[in-house]
C-alpha positions in Angstrom: 37.3 85.0 115.3 40.5 84.5 117.4 40.7 81.2 119.6 42.2 81.4 122.9 45.1 79.1 121.5 45.8 81.8 118.6 45.8 84.2 120.8 48.1 82.7 123.0 50.2 82.0 119.7 50.1 85.5 119.1 51.3 86.4 122.5 54.4 84.3 121.6 54.7 86.2 118.4 54.5 89.5 120.0 57.5 88.2 122.5 59.8 87.3 119.9 59.0 90.2 118.0 59.7 92.7 121.1 63.0 90.5 121.7 64.3 91.2 118.2 63.5 95.1 118.8 66.6 95.6 121.1 69.6 98.0 120.2 69.7 98.1 116.4 72.1 100.9 116.0 69.6 103.4 115.9 69.5 104.4 119.8 71.3 103.5 123.5 70.7 99.6 124.6 70.0 101.3 127.6 67.2 103.7 126.6 64.0 103.5 128.2 61.3 101.3 126.5 57.4 101.4 127.1 55.3 99.1 125.0 52.0 100.2 125.2 49.1 97.1 124.1 46.2 99.1 122.9 42.8 98.6 121.2 43.2 99.4 117.3 40.6 102.2 117.5 43.5 104.2 119.5 46.0 104.2 116.7 46.0 107.5 115.9 45.6 109.4 119.2 48.2 107.0 121.1 50.8 107.6 118.1 50.2 111.5 118.5 50.5 110.9 122.0 53.5 108.6 121.8 55.7 111.3 120.2 54.9 113.4 123.0 55.8 110.9 125.8 58.9 110.1 123.9 59.9 114.1 123.7 59.1 114.4 127.3 60.2 111.5 128.7 63.5 110.5 127.0 61.6 107.1 126.2 61.2 104.7 123.1 57.1 104.0 123.2 56.5 100.9 121.2 52.7 100.1 120.4 50.9 96.6 119.6 47.6 97.7 118.3 44.8 95.1 117.6 41.7 93.7 119.0 41.2 94.1 122.9 40.3 90.5 123.5 43.6 89.2 121.9 45.7 91.6 123.6 44.4 91.1 127.3 44.9 87.6 126.4 48.6 88.1 125.4 49.1 90.5 128.6 47.0 87.7 131.0 49.5 84.9 129.1 52.9 86.9 130.3 53.4 88.8 127.0 55.8 91.5 127.4 54.1 94.8 127.7 54.0 98.0 130.0 50.2 99.3 129.5 47.1 97.7 128.6 44.4 99.9 127.3 41.2 98.2 125.8 38.0 99.3 124.0 35.7 97.7 126.7 35.6 96.5 130.3 34.9 92.9 129.3 38.1 92.7 127.6 40.0 94.2 130.5 38.5 91.6 132.5 40.8 89.0 131.0 43.6 90.6 132.1 42.1 91.6 135.9 41.2 87.7 136.3 44.5 86.9 135.3 46.0 89.2 138.1 48.3 91.2 136.0 46.7 94.7 136.1 47.1 97.7 138.4 44.4 100.0 139.0 42.3 100.1 136.2 41.1 103.7 134.9 38.2 104.4 132.9 39.6 107.0 130.3 36.9 107.7 127.3 34.0 106.5 125.3 33.2 105.7 121.7 29.7 104.5 120.0 29.4 103.1 116.6 28.4 104.7 113.2 28.3 103.4 109.6 30.8 104.1 107.4 30.1 103.9 103.5 32.2 105.1 100.3 32.2 108.7 99.8 29.3 110.6 99.1 27.2 107.7 100.1 26.2 106.4 96.6 23.8 103.6 98.0 22.0 105.7 99.8 22.5 104.1 103.2 20.8 105.9 106.0 20.4 103.4 108.5 20.8 100.2 109.5 18.0 98.8 107.6 19.1 99.7 104.4 22.1 97.1 105.1 19.7 94.8 103.3 21.0 93.8 99.9 24.3 95.6 100.4 27.7 94.5 101.3 28.7 95.3 104.5 31.0 94.7 107.1 31.8 94.6 111.2 34.0 93.2 113.7 34.0 89.7 114.9 31.9 88.7 117.7 34.7 88.6 120.3 35.9 91.5 119.6 34.6 94.9 121.2 33.4 96.3 118.4 31.8 93.2 117.2 30.3 92.7 120.8 28.7 96.2 120.4 27.5 95.7 117.0 25.4 92.8 118.2 23.8 94.6 120.7 23.0 97.7 118.4 21.8 95.3 115.5 19.6 93.8 117.7 18.1 96.8 119.3 17.4 97.9 115.7 16.2 94.2 114.6 18.1 94.0 111.8 19.2 90.5 110.3 21.4 91.4 107.3 24.0 89.4 107.5 27.3 90.8 106.9 30.0 90.3 103.8 32.6 89.0 106.4 33.6 89.4 110.2 37.0 91.5 110.7 39.6 91.1 113.7 39.3 94.5 114.5 37.7 98.1 113.6 40.8 99.1 111.7 40.3 95.8 109.5 36.8 96.6 109.2 37.2 100.2 108.0 39.7 99.1 105.6 37.3 96.9 103.8 35.1 100.0 103.4 38.0 102.6 102.4 39.5 100.1 99.9 36.1 99.9 98.2 35.9 96.0 98.7 32.4 96.5 100.7 29.7 99.4 100.5 29.3 100.0 104.0 31.1 99.0 107.5 30.3 99.2 111.6 33.1 100.9 113.3 33.4 103.6 115.9 33.0 107.2 115.6 36.6 107.9 116.2 37.6 105.9 113.1 35.3 107.7 110.9 37.0 110.7 112.2 39.9 109.3 111.3 39.2 108.0 107.8 38.3 111.9 106.9 36.9 112.5 103.4 37.4 108.6 102.7 34.1 107.7 104.0 30.7 109.1 104.5 29.7 108.9 108.1 26.0 108.0 109.0 25.1 108.0 112.6 22.6 105.3 114.4 20.3 106.3 116.9 20.1 102.9 118.5 24.3 103.1 119.3 23.4 106.1 121.7 22.3 103.2 124.2 25.2 101.3 123.5 28.4 103.3 124.6 31.5 101.3 125.0 34.1 102.4 127.7 37.9 102.3 127.4 40.1 101.1 129.9 43.8 101.7 130.8 46.4 99.8 133.1 50.0 99.4 134.1 50.6 95.8 133.6 52.1 93.3 136.6 54.9 92.3 133.8 56.1 96.2 133.3 59.7 96.2 132.9 59.7 100.2 134.7 56.1 100.4 136.4 57.0 104.2 137.1 57.2 104.9 133.3 54.0 102.9 132.6 52.3 105.1 135.3 53.4 108.1 133.5 52.0 106.9 130.2 48.7 106.3 132.3 49.3 109.9 133.8 49.3 111.4 130.4 46.3 109.9 128.9 44.0 111.3 131.9 46.0 114.5 131.6 44.5 117.6 130.5 46.6 116.9 127.4 45.6 113.7 127.0 41.9 114.6 127.1 42.6 117.1 124.5 43.9 115.0 122.2 41.2 112.3 122.7 38.7 115.0 122.6 39.8 116.0 119.0 40.2 112.2 117.7 36.0 112.1 118.4 36.1 110.0 121.9 33.9 111.3 124.8 36.0 111.9 128.0 34.9 111.6 131.4 34.7 114.5 133.6 37.5 114.5 135.9 35.7 115.4 138.8 33.2 112.6 138.5 
């Protein structure tokens, strides 16, 4: 549960980390660099697309993955970054209100699922079954936490989680490490976890879909390079990669 003060400190830390990532002898100091701030649930698909982007554009792509709320606040505070991709429109609104965004494009949607230990040893088949188990979800201010609250409320579930995690990957890690019995994560994170978890679909989640937004940032060092990343994400190749990762992508004609 991150305060605005800690988010600002995170922006400073991000700036220092990026400042220390100059020419380290492994590449040219003049090499184009693209810094993408992205929701934790985009880790796998963005890393995959980053490899293709580097090959096509001859640029060094660097990612900062985490809670969309924290990253949007960092962008709003002026932290270095070229592209911002959030797991909900509320987080993107923080950056928009600060006037640091270009055009905003919706590029994917996601839904929550339950994940358990492989084989679902406790037989958790619904949100109601969380009562009496050890389970986790995202913190309230994170997009995955806001969605979880809506889904739990719709299901009338009042069971308390063992902990509230900073982002969806931290939530998933609690389950895959065996620390807890179950967790509420995005469907795409369950896909990424593979055989490390068993997935239980949640009927109530179908009515609480989260929309992912992407934008170039005003502080982008190379606006054309930043736009090239967004264009890749919206291209057929980007859409295919997102679908393969378990996201739903909007109809480009819509």
